Structure formats: structure tokens, C-alpha cells
MMTF fields as JSON, N, C-alpha, C and O atoms, coordinates in Angstrom:
{
  "mmtfVersion": "1.0.0",
  "mmtfProducer": "UNKNOWN",
  "numBonds": 459,
  "numAtoms": 460,
  "numGroups": 115,
  "numChains": 1,
  "numModels": 1,
  "chainsPerModel": [1],
  "groupsPerChain": [115],
  "chainIdList": ["A"],
  "bondAtomList": [4, 2, 8, 6, 12, 10, 16, 14, 20, 18, 24, 22, 28, 26, 32, 30, 36, 34, 40, 38, 44, 42, 48, 46, 52, 50, 56, 54, 60, 58, 64, 62, 68, 66, 72, 70, 76, 74, 80, 78, 84, 82, 88, 86, 92, 90, 96, 94, 100, 98, 104, 102, 108, 106, 112, 110, 116, 114, 120, 118, 124, 122, 128, 126, 132, 130, 136, 134, 140, 138, 144, 142, 148, 146, 152, 150, 156, 154, 160, 158, 164, 162, 168, 166, 172, 170, 176, 174, 180, 178, 184, 182, 188, 186, 192, 190, 196, 194, 200, 198, 204, 202, 208, 206, 212, 210, 216, 214, 220, 218, 224, 222, 228, 226, 232, 230, 236, 234, 240, 238, 244, 242, 248, 246, 252, 250, 256, 254, 260, 258, 264, 262, 268, 266, 272, 270, 276, 274, 280, 278, 284, 282, 288, 286, 292, 290, 296, 294, 300, 298, 304, 302, 308, 306, 312, 310, 316, 314, 320, 318, 324, 322, 328, 326, 332, 330, 336, 334, 340, 338, 344, 342, 348, 346, 352, 350, 356, 354, 360, 358, 364, 362, 368, 366, 372, 370, 376, 374, 380, 378, 384, 382, 388, 386, 392, 390, 396, 394, 400, 398, 404, 402, 408, 406, 412, 410, 416, 414, 420, 418, 424, 422, 428, 426, 432, 430, 436, 434, 440, 438, 444, 442, 448, 446, 452, 450, 456, 454],
  "bondOrderList": [1, 1, 1, 1, 1, 1, 1, 1, 1, 1, 1, 1, 1, 1, 1, 1, 1, 1, 1, 1, 1, 1, 1, 1, 1, 1, 1, 1, 1, 1, 1, 1, 1, 1, 1, 1, 1, 1, 1, 1, 1, 1, 1, 1, 1, 1, 1, 1, 1, 1, 1, 1, 1, 1, 1, 1, 1, 1, 1, 1, 1, 1, 1, 1, 1, 1, 1, 1, 1, 1, 1, 1, 1, 1, 1, 1, 1, 1, 1, 1, 1, 1, 1, 1, 1, 1, 1, 1, 1, 1, 1, 1, 1, 1, 1, 1, 1, 1, 1, 1, 1, 1, 1, 1, 1, 1, 1, 1, 1, 1, 1, 1, 1, 1],
  "groupList": [{"groupName": "MET", "atomNameList": ["N", "CA", "C", "O"], "elementList": ["N", "C", "C", "O"], "formalChargeList": [0, 0, 0, 0], "bondAtomList": [1, 0, 2, 1, 3, 2], "bondOrderList": [1, 1, 2], "singleLetterCode": "M", "chemCompType": "L-PEPTIDE LINKING"}, {"groupName": "ALA", "atomNameList": ["N", "CA", "C", "O"], "elementList": ["N", "C", "C", "O"], "formalChargeList": [0, 0, 0, 0], "bondAtomList": [1, 0, 2, 1, 3, 2], "bondOrderList": [1, 1, 2], "singleLetterCode": "A", "chemCompType": "L-PEPTIDE LINKING"}, {"groupName": "ASN", "atomNameList": ["N", "CA", "C", "O"], "elementList": ["N", "C", "C", "O"], "formalChargeList": [0, 0, 0, 0], "bondAtomList": [1, 0, 2, 1, 3, 2], "bondOrderList": [1, 1, 2], "singleLetterCode": "N", "chemCompType": "L-PEPTIDE LINKING"}, {"groupName": "PRO", "atomNameList": ["N", "CA", "C", "O"], "elementList": ["N", "C", "C", "O"], "formalChargeList": [0, 0, 0, 0], "bondAtomList": [1, 0, 2, 1, 3, 2], "bondOrderList": [1, 1, 2], "singleLetterCode": "P", "chemCompType": "L-PEPTIDE LINKING"}, {"groupName": "GLY", "atomNameList": ["N", "CA", "C", "O"], "elementList": ["N", "C", "C", "O"], "formalChargeList": [0, 0, 0, 0], "bondAtomList": [1, 0, 2, 1, 3, 2], "bondOrderList": [1, 1, 2], "singleLetterCode": "G", "chemCompType": "PEPTIDE LINKING"}, {"groupName": "SER", "atomNameList": ["N", "CA", "C", "O"], "elementList": ["N", "C", "C", "O"], "formalChargeList": [0, 0, 0, 0], "bondAtomList": [1, 0, 2, 1, 3, 2], "bondOrderList": [1, 1, 2], "singleLetterCode": "S", "chemCompType": "L-PEPTIDE LINKING"}, {"groupName": "GLU", "atomNameList": ["N", "CA", "C", "O"], "elementList": ["N", "C", "C", "O"], "formalChargeList": [0, 0, 0, 0], "bondAtomList": [1, 0, 2, 1, 3, 2], "bondOrderList": [1, 1, 2], "singleLetterCode": "E", "chemCompType": "L-PEPTIDE LINKING"}, {"groupName": "PHE", "atomNameList": ["N", "CA", "C", "O"], "elementList": ["N", "C", "C", "O"], "formalChargeList": [0, 0, 0, 0], "bondAtomList": [1, 0, 2, 1, 3, 2], "bondOrderList": [1, 1, 2], "singleLetterCode": "F", "chemCompType": "L-PEPTIDE LINKING"}, {"groupName": "ARG", "atomNameList": ["N", "CA", "C", "O"], "elementList": ["N", "C", "C", "O"], "formalChargeList": [0, 0, 0, 0], "bondAtomList": [1, 0, 2, 1, 3, 2], "bondOrderList": [1, 1, 2], "singleLetterCode": "R", "chemCompType": "L-PEPTIDE LINKING"}, {"groupName": "THR", "atomNameList": ["N", "CA", "C", "O"], "elementList": ["N", "C", "C", "O"], "formalChargeList": [0, 0, 0, 0], "bondAtomList": [1, 0, 2, 1, 3, 2], "bondOrderList": [1, 1, 2], "singleLetterCode": "T", "chemCompType": "L-PEPTIDE LINKING"}, {"groupName": "ASP", "atomNameList": ["N", "CA", "C", "O"], "elementList": ["N", "C", "C", "O"], "formalChargeList": [0, 0, 0, 0], "bondAtomList": [1, 0, 2, 1, 3, 2], "bondOrderList": [1, 1, 2], "singleLetterCode": "D", "chemCompType": "L-PEPTIDE LINKING"}, {"groupName": "LEU", "atomNameList": ["N", "CA", "C", "O"], "elementList": ["N", "C", "C", "O"], "formalChargeList": [0, 0, 0, 0], "bondAtomList": [1, 0, 2, 1, 3, 2], "bondOrderList": [1, 1, 2], "singleLetterCode": "L", "chemCompType": "L-PEPTIDE LINKING"}, {"groupName": "TRP", "atomNameList": ["N", "CA", "C", "O"], "elementList": ["N", "C", "C", "O"], "formalChargeList": [0, 0, 0, 0], "bondAtomList": [1, 0, 2, 1, 3, 2], "bondOrderList": [1, 1, 2], "singleLetterCode": "W", "chemCompType": "L-PEPTIDE LINKING"}, {"groupName": "VAL", "atomNameList": ["N", "CA", "C", "O"], "elementList": ["N", "C", "C", "O"], "formalChargeList": [0, 0, 0, 0], "bondAtomList": [1, 0, 2, 1, 3, 2], "bondOrderList": [1, 1, 2], "singleLetterCode": "V", "chemCompType": "L-PEPTIDE LINKING"}, {"groupName": "CYS", "atomNameList": ["N", "CA", "C", "O"], "elementList": ["N", "C", "C", "O"], "formalChargeList": [0, 0, 0, 0], "bondAtomList": [1, 0, 2, 1, 3, 2], "bondOrderList": [1, 1, 2], "singleLetterCode": "C", "chemCompType": "L-PEPTIDE LINKING"}, {"groupName": "TYR", "atomNameList": ["N", "CA", "C", "O"], "elementList": ["N", "C", "C", "O"], "formalChargeList": [0, 0, 0, 0], "bondAtomList": [1, 0, 2, 1, 3, 2], "bondOrderList": [1, 1, 2], "singleLetterCode": "Y", "chemCompType": "L-PEPTIDE LINKING"}, {"groupName": "LYS", "atomNameList": ["N", "CA", "C", "O"], "elementList": ["N", "C", "C", "O"], "formalChargeList": [0, 0, 0, 0], "bondAtomList": [1, 0, 2, 1, 3, 2], "bondOrderList": [1, 1, 2], "singleLetterCode": "K", "chemCompType": "L-PEPTIDE LINKING"}, {"groupName": "ILE", "atomNameList": ["N", "CA", "C", "O"], "elementList": ["N", "C", "C", "O"], "formalChargeList": [0, 0, 0, 0], "bondAtomList": [1, 0, 2, 1, 3, 2], "bondOrderList": [1, 1, 2], "singleLetterCode": "I", "chemCompType": "L-PEPTIDE LINKING"}, {"groupName": "HIS", "atomNameList": ["N", "CA", "C", "O"], "elementList": ["N", "C", "C", "O"], "formalChargeList": [0, 0, 0, 0], "bondAtomList": [1, 0, 2, 1, 3, 2], "bondOrderList": [1, 1, 2], "singleLetterCode": "H", "chemCompType": "L-PEPTIDE LINKING"}],
  "groupTypeList": [0, 1, 2, 3, 4, 5, 4, 4, 0, 1, 6, 6, 3, 6, 7, 7, 4, 8, 9, 8, 10, 1, 11, 6, 8, 12, 11, 6, 8, 13, 1, 8, 5, 1, 4, 4, 6, 14, 15, 1, 10, 13, 13, 16, 7, 15, 11, 3, 9, 14, 2, 4, 16, 14, 8, 10, 1, 13, 10, 6, 7, 17, 10, 16, 17, 2, 8, 11, 7, 4, 4, 5, 9, 2, 15, 10, 1, 11, 4, 14, 12, 17, 5, 6, 4, 4, 4, 11, 17, 14, 6, 3, 13, 13, 13, 13, 6, 5, 1, 18, 18, 14, 9, 5, 3, 6, 6, 1, 6, 6, 16, 1, 1, 3, 5],
  "groupIdList": [1, 2, 3, 4, 5, 6, 7, 8, 9, 10, 11, 12, 13, 14, 15, 16, 17, 18, 19, 20, 21, 22, 23, 24, 25, 26, 27, 28, 29, 30, 31, 32, 33, 34, 35, 36, 37, 38, 39, 40, 41, 42, 43, 44, 45, 46, 47, 48, 49, 50, 51, 52, 53, 54, 55, 56, 57, 58, 59, 60, 61, 62, 63, 64, 65, 66, 67, 68, 69, 70, 71, 72, 73, 74, 75, 76, 77, 78, 79, 80, 81, 82, 83, 84, 85, 86, 87, 88, 89, 90, 91, 92, 93, 94, 95, 96, 97, 98, 99, 100, 101, 102, 103, 104, 105, 106, 107, 108, 109, 110, 111, 112, 113, 114, 115],
  "secStructList": [7, 5, 7, 6, 6, 6, 6, 6, 7, 5, 7, 7, 7, 2, 2, 2, 2, 2, 2, 2, 2, 2, 2, 2, 2, 2, 2, 2, 2, 2, 2, 2, 2, 2, 6, 1, 3, 3, 7, 7, 7, 7, 3, 3, 3, 3, 3, 3, 7, 4, 4, 4, 6, 6, 2, 2, 2, 2, 2, 2, 2, 2, 2, 2, 2, 2, 2, 2, 2, 1, 7, 7, 3, 3, 3, 3, 3, 3, 3, 3, 3, 3, 7, 6, 6, 1, 7, 3, 3, 3, 3, 3, 3, 3, 3, 3, 3, 3, 7, 7, 7, 3, 3, 7, 2, 2, 2, 2, 2, 2, 2, 2, 1, 7, 7],
  "xCoordList": [21.653, 22.598, 22.89, 22.787, 23.251, 23.518, 24.884, 25.821, 24.945, 26.172, 26.976, 26.506, 28.186, 29.004, 29.214, 29.537, 29.026, 29.235, 28.03, 28.107, 26.942, 25.763, 24.732, 23.593, 25.088, 24.154, 23.089, 21.982, 23.454, 22.549, 21.496, 20.647, 21.575, 20.64, 21.039, 22.226, 20.1, 20.313, 20.665, 20.051, 21.622, 22.018, 20.973, 20.55, 20.582, 19.59, 20.275, 21.32, 19.702, 20.268, 20.223, 19.31, 21.24, 21.371, 20.121, 19.72, 19.506, 18.31, 17.233, 16.62, 16.966, 15.915, 16.185, 15.276, 17.427, 17.768, 17.59, 17.081, 17.998, 17.834, 16.353, 15.919, 15.563, 14.159, 13.453, 12.622, 13.791, 13.18, 13.552, 12.702, 14.806, 15.282, 14.553, 14.143, 14.391, 13.685, 12.207, 11.64, 11.585, 10.154, 10.047, 9.126, 10.993, 10.92, 11.135, 10.489, 12.015, 12.251, 10.968, 10.564, 10.333, 9.101, 7.984, 7.272, 7.816, 6.8, 7.091, 6.143, 8.348, 8.669, 8.26, 7.751, 8.495, 8.114, 6.581, 6.062, 5.873, 4.39, 3.92, 3.038, 4.474, 4.061, 4.307, 3.431, 5.472, 5.781, 4.801, 4.322, 4.485, 3.555, 2.114, 1.332, 1.776, 0.444, 0.397, -0.674, 1.565, 1.588, 1.288, 0.708, 1.676, 1.375, 2.493, 3.667, 2.134, 3.069, 2.747, 1.584, 3.765, 3.56, 4.343, 5.408, 3.777, 4.329, 4.412, 3.469, 5.51, 5.662, 5.257, 5.379, 4.795, 4.497, 3.037, 2.193, 2.74, 1.415, 1.083, 1.908, -0.095, -0.549, -1.325, -2.161, -1.049, -1.757, -2.404, -1.805, -3.651, -4.37, -4.739, -5.195, -4.548, -4.924, -6.105, -5.959, -7.265, -8.509, -9.026, -9.37, -9.065, -9.658, -11.134, -11.808, -11.621, -13.046, -13.875, -15.067, -13.226, -13.958, -14.595, -15.705, -13.887, -14.402, -15.712, -16.611, -15.858, -17.024, -18.047, -19.0, -17.908, -18.955, -18.887, -19.862, -17.789, -17.738, -17.433, -16.777, -17.927, -17.691, -18.289, -17.734, -19.408, -20.022, -19.067, -18.951, -18.368, -17.367, -16.204, -15.688, -15.801, -14.723, -15.166, -14.41, -16.397, -16.939, -17.045, -16.783, -17.426, -17.563, -16.189, -16.053, -15.158, -13.789, -13.31, -12.745, -13.533, -13.138, -13.813, -13.188, -15.08, -15.814, -15.214, -15.104, -14.806, -14.202, -12.823, -12.502, -12.013, -10.706, -10.862, -10.123, -11.836, -12.054, -12.442, -12.037, -13.24, -13.644, -12.504, -12.387, -11.683, -10.52, -9.415, -8.875, -9.072, -7.885, -8.192, -7.272, -9.469, -9.824, -9.836, -10.097, -9.563, -9.581, -8.742, -7.988, -8.891, -8.101, -8.082, -8.907, -7.159, -7.073, -7.337, -6.692, -8.216, -8.617, -8.535, -8.941, -8.028, -8.027, -8.069, -7.639, -8.62, -8.724, -7.405, -6.735, -7.013, -5.801, -6.023, -7.117, -5.028, -5.058, -3.997, -2.801, -4.438, -3.499, -3.231, -4.156, -1.911, -1.545, -0.506, 0.29, -0.522, 0.471, 0.616, -0.2, 1.654, 1.881, 1.311, 1.646, 0.444, -0.187, 0.81, 1.917, 0.435, 1.292, 1.61, 2.695, 0.682, 0.875, 1.716, 2.013, 2.106, 2.964, 2.238, 2.873, 0.909, 0.15, -0.018, 0.091, -0.278, -0.503, -1.994, -2.843, -2.308, -3.668, -3.774, -2.936, -4.752, -4.983, -6.436, -7.334, -6.66, -8.034, -8.071, -7.069, -9.242, -9.384, -9.236, -9.737, -8.54, -8.399, -8.63, -8.546, -8.925, -8.97, -7.845, -7.688, -7.022, -5.947, -6.454, -6.95, -6.315, -6.775, -5.506, -4.8, -5.202, -4.073, -4.556, -5.514, -3.876, -4.199, -2.941, -2.051, -2.834, -1.664, -2.051, -2.155, -2.256, -2.633, -1.307, -0.66, -0.926, 0.404, 0.554, 1.573, -0.392, -0.241, -1.409, -2.559, -1.106, -2.172, -1.709, -0.513, -2.663, -2.373, -2.371, -2.912, -1.775, -1.787, -3.203, -3.434, -4.155, -5.555, -6.141, -6.83, -5.891, -6.388, -5.772, -6.449, -4.467, -3.817, -4.43, -4.634, -4.73, -5.373, -6.787, -7.17, -7.512, -8.862, -8.822, -9.642, -7.851, -7.726, -7.305, -7.7, -6.522, -5.983, -7.017, -6.899, -7.998, -9.013, -9.878, -10.315, -10.127, -11.045, -12.462, -12.9, -13.155, -14.547, -15.514, -16.719],
  "yCoordList": [-8.377, -8.505, -7.116, -6.902, -6.192, -4.807, -4.777, -5.475, -3.956, -3.792, -2.672, -1.535, -2.953, -1.933, -0.759, -0.947, 0.456, 1.595, 1.992, 2.932, 1.292, 1.615, 2.349, 2.449, 2.894, 3.644, 2.775, 3.23, 1.485, 0.541, -0.123, -0.883, 0.185, -0.456, -1.912, -2.21, -2.8, -4.205, -4.5, -3.95, -5.342, -5.717, -6.722, -7.644, -6.526, -7.408, -8.718, -8.72, -9.842, -11.174, -11.324, -10.842, -12.008, -12.181, -12.839, -12.507, -13.776, -14.494, -13.528, -13.711, -12.46, -11.544, -10.786, -10.567, -10.395, -9.703, -10.594, -10.141, -11.857, -12.772, -13.013, -13.042, -13.188, -13.454, -12.254, -12.413, -11.057, -9.817, -9.681, -9.366, -9.922, -9.783, -10.772, -10.414, -12.033, -13.021, -12.659, -12.871, -12.105, -11.709, -10.541, -10.511, -9.602, -8.472, -8.939, -8.415, -9.901, -10.406, -11.121, -10.973, -11.893, -12.552, -11.576, -11.767, -10.541, -9.519, -8.792, -8.453, -8.527, -7.895, -8.782, -8.293, -10.107, -11.044, -11.056, -11.036, -11.088, -11.094, -9.772, -9.794, -8.668, -7.412, -7.323, -6.855, -7.755, -7.762, -8.617, -8.221, -9.806, -10.669, -10.12, -10.446, -9.312, -8.721, -7.317, -6.733, -6.793, -5.434, -4.368, -3.339, -4.584, -3.587, -3.388, -3.529, -3.063, -2.848, -3.772, -4.121, -4.179, -4.958, -4.311, -3.725, -4.441, -3.833, -4.875, -5.641, -4.911, -5.872, -5.246, -5.897, -4.035, -3.356, -3.416, -3.666, -3.176, -3.064, -1.584, -0.821, -1.187, 0.181, 0.215, -0.653, 1.236, 1.341, 2.723, 3.728, 2.742, 3.929, 4.002, 3.013, 5.162, 5.36, 6.287, 7.461, 5.811, 6.573, 6.962, 6.101, 8.259, 8.664, 8.348, 8.484, 7.932, 7.608, 8.686, 8.504, 9.872, 11.02, 10.595, 11.023, 9.732, 9.142, 8.476, 8.59, 7.763, 6.991, 7.734, 7.112, 9.04, 9.86, 9.736, 10.09, 9.251, 9.175, 7.749, 7.534, 6.776, 5.386, 5.021, 4.165, 5.633, 5.38, 5.707, 4.948, 6.862, 7.233, 6.253, 5.956, 5.755, 4.748, 3.476, 2.911, 3.005, 1.795, 1.953, 1.014, 3.135, 3.427, 3.381, 2.857, 3.926, 3.886, 2.413, 2.026, 1.618, 0.209, -0.539, -1.342, -0.245, -0.893, -0.518, -1.371, 0.758, 1.18, 0.521, 0.075, 0.452, -0.186, -1.654, -2.162, -2.317, -3.745, -3.948, -4.918, -3.007, -3.113, -2.767, -3.361, -1.819, -1.417, -2.45, -2.799, -2.949, -3.806, -5.258, -6.072, -5.619, -7.003, -7.521, -8.705, -6.675, -7.093, -6.17, -5.342, -6.331, -5.542, -6.219, -7.093, -5.831, -6.225, -4.986, -3.967, -5.003, -3.83, -4.091, -5.154, -3.158, -3.324, -1.985, -0.965, -2.023, -0.822, -0.559, -1.497, 0.699, 1.134, 2.495, 3.056, 2.983, 4.245, 5.155, 4.879, 6.237, 7.192, 8.317, 8.961, 8.563, 9.572, 10.531, 10.152, 11.758, 12.743, 13.776, 13.837, 14.588, 15.649, 16.917, 17.303, 17.589, 18.838, 19.953, 19.803, 21.075, 22.278, 22.691, 23.21, 22.468, 22.817, 21.831, 22.054, 20.738, 19.765, 18.607, 17.723, 18.594, 17.517, 16.332, 16.479, 15.178, 14.008, 13.918, 14.013, 13.731, 13.581, 12.221, 11.894, 11.457, 10.131, 10.011, 10.551, 9.303, 9.049, 7.69, 7.235, 7.069, 5.789, 5.962, 6.934, 5.008, 5.029, 3.59, 2.634, 3.488, 2.173, 2.171, 3.098, 1.064, 0.91, -0.039, -1.131, 0.405, -0.403, -0.737, 0.176, -2.008, -2.441, -3.204, -3.975, -2.971, -3.687, -4.017, -3.174, -5.254, -5.643, -6.001, -7.172, -4.976, -5.147, -5.139, -4.097, -6.24, -6.357, -6.019, -5.429, -6.349, -6.117, -5.353, -5.558, -4.469, -3.689, -3.241, -3.125, -3.0, -2.505, -0.963, -0.399, -0.275, 1.17, 1.728, 2.739, 1.08, 1.548, 1.408, 2.316, 0.281, 0.084, 1.079, 1.583, 1.358, 2.321, 3.693, 4.386, 4.112, 5.386, 5.418, 6.409, 4.361, 4.256, 4.352, 5.041, 3.65, 3.683, 5.052, 5.455, 5.764, 7.103, 8.193, 9.274, 7.956, 8.965, 9.29, 8.382, 10.546, 10.918, 10.456, 10.422, 10.105, 9.62, 10.713, 10.516],
  "zCoordList": [13.815, 12.763, 12.17, 10.962, 13.049, 12.599, 11.924, 12.31, 10.926, 10.132, 10.767, 10.801, 11.278, 11.926, 10.971, 9.798, 11.492, 10.685, 9.839, 9.048, 10.002, 9.178, 9.932, 9.477, 11.118, 11.893, 12.55, 12.839, 12.785, 13.444, 12.539, 13.005, 11.23, 10.312, 10.134, 10.003, 10.125, 9.915, 8.46, 7.545, 8.254, 6.914, 6.349, 7.046, 5.112, 4.476, 4.147, 3.498, 4.587, 4.222, 2.688, 2.017, 2.175, 0.745, 0.145, -0.971, 0.889, 0.409, -0.003, -1.054, 0.82, 0.499, -0.808, -1.609, -1.007, -2.252, -3.463, -4.488, -3.372, -4.521, -4.78, -5.932, -3.693, -3.864, -4.496, -5.391, -4.023, -4.554, -6.066, -6.898, -6.376, -7.756, -8.67, -9.774, -8.2, -9.006, -9.191, -10.263, -8.129, -8.246, -9.278, -10.094, -9.219, -10.147, -11.58, -12.487, -11.817, -13.212, -13.683, -14.836, -12.789, -13.168, -13.494, -14.479, -12.696, -12.94, -14.232, -14.94, -14.594, -15.868, -17.054, -18.063, -16.909, -17.999, -18.125, -19.241, -17.039, -17.071, -17.716, -18.575, -17.329, -17.863, -19.333, -20.06, -19.827, -21.262, -22.015, -23.078, -21.478, -22.199, -22.202, -23.094, -21.234, -21.154, -21.755, -21.915, -22.083, -22.634, -21.626, -21.974, -20.345, -19.322, -18.333, -18.674, -17.11, -16.03, -14.873, -14.669, -14.104, -12.903, -11.744, -11.937, -10.545, -9.363, -8.242, -8.045, -7.521, -6.427, -5.086, -4.049, -5.088, -3.826, -3.498, -4.358, -2.198, -1.714, -1.528, -1.026, -1.92, -1.687, -0.391, -0.141, 0.457, 1.741, 1.801, 1.42, 2.293, 2.506, 3.974, 4.548, 4.592, 6.011, 6.022, 5.683, 6.395, 6.274, 7.688, 8.497, 7.946, 9.267, 9.256, 8.235, 10.388, 10.53, 11.121, 11.37, 11.364, 11.979, 13.287, 13.604, 14.076, 15.3, 15.079, 15.913, 13.953, 13.657, 12.846, 12.377, 12.647, 11.975, 10.454, 9.791, 9.863, 8.405, 7.946, 6.927, 8.726, 8.391, 7.049, 6.361, 6.637, 5.363, 4.231, 3.269, 4.347, 3.317, 3.245, 2.168, 4.412, 4.469, 3.779, 2.989, 4.063, 3.468, 1.941, 1.189, 1.513, 0.07, -0.588, -1.694, 0.083, -0.457, -0.569, -1.591, 0.459, 0.495, -0.684, -1.376, -0.872, -2.01, -3.321, -4.202, -3.507, -4.78, -4.961, -6.063, -3.914, -4.001, -4.408, -5.251, -3.791, -4.114, -5.569, -6.21, -6.077, -7.471, -8.439, -9.511, -8.054, -8.918, -8.911, -9.961, -7.708, -7.608, -7.364, -7.292, -7.234, -7.068, -5.661, -5.449, -4.681, -3.274, -2.438, -2.948, -1.127, -0.194, 1.159, 1.426, 2.014, 3.402, 4.226, 3.979, 5.162, 5.944, 7.429, 7.897, 8.159, 9.64, 10.318, 9.78, 11.559, 12.368, 13.044, 13.476, 13.147, 13.806, 14.515, 14.461, 15.14, 15.82, 15.183, 15.282, 14.532, 13.966, 14.931, 15.426, 15.208, 16.17, 15.591, 14.732, 16.063, 15.66, 16.755, 17.675, 16.655, 17.615, 17.058, 15.939, 17.815, 17.371, 17.372, 17.89, 16.798, 16.785, 18.223, 18.487, 19.152, 20.536, 21.313, 22.487, 20.669, 21.335, 21.981, 22.557, 21.897, 22.478, 21.548, 20.331, 22.096, 21.314, 20.977, 21.863, 19.675, 19.223, 18.53, 17.69, 18.858, 18.293, 17.856, 18.502, 16.761, 16.342, 15.614, 15.063, 15.63, 14.949, 13.433, 12.866, 12.772, 11.307, 10.844, 11.615, 9.554, 8.94, 7.949, 7.155, 8.008, 7.068, 5.954, 6.229, 4.714, 3.553, 2.769, 2.342, 2.569, 1.757, 0.515, 0.573, -0.59, -1.785, -2.523, -2.632, -3.049, -3.759, -5.194, -5.558, -5.982, -7.377, -8.202, -8.305, -8.758, -9.295, -10.736, -11.096, -11.612, -13.039, -13.618, -13.228, -14.554, -15.161, -16.566, -16.832, -17.427, -18.758, -18.69, -17.739, -19.678, -19.683, -19.608, -18.946, -20.279, -20.266, -18.886, -18.422, -18.198, -16.824, -15.844, -14.948, -16.027, -15.172, -15.335, -14.338, -16.544, -16.767, -16.119, -15.496, -16.275, -15.676, -14.174, -13.569, -13.55, -12.117, -11.616, -10.522, -12.382, -11.97, -12.21, -11.633, -13.016, -13.362, -12.158, -11.45, -11.917, -10.791, -11.094, -12.244, -10.034, -10.286, -10.047, -10.201]
}
């Protein structure tokens, strides 16, 4: 369902726009009633595992995210990039996703503070 003249980008069905707008209005009402902010997005972190050598640090990070945001979804993946020399380099990573939607200004400051 590509839009002619859009460079091959697919046109977003009207349903998705209406659904997103309704979700954003609902989150704004929740935020106002709670005196804070709400977000409809998911935060993702890509953590290198140092080929398994720093798994303890990854597990510690996951624990902290779960405590801060109330939960997460984690999965193993392969992170790849092109080196300066033009070669492909890949290493195991853990992807950590969290969907923390509403927070007060105080909680936001606490979460942003370095530990």
C-alpha cells in the first residue's frame, strides 16, 4: 500500500492514526489526574555482552530497569556494524525493552539521577 510519490513509504491506515490519537488523549488525562507525565513509547536498550564476559553487568542493569519501571522484556540478539576497515563485526547483545507510561516529576528526576 505504497503512496505514489512518497519514495516507497507505506501510507499509514487511518485506523492507526485514530487509535494513536485516542491513546495519547487518554494518557494526557491520566497524567493530569496524577500530576505527572505519560508516554506511549517503549524504551529500548541494546546491551553488549562482551561475548559473554560481562553478563553480570547486563543482569544488574536488567534488575535496575525492572525496579525503576516495574518490568521489562528481554531477549538475545546479534548486534552488527561495519568497521572502519569495511568489515562486518557482530557480537551478542541483550535487548531490554520497558514500557513505563506514567510518572510524576519527582519519579522522573529519581529515574534520571545517576546511581
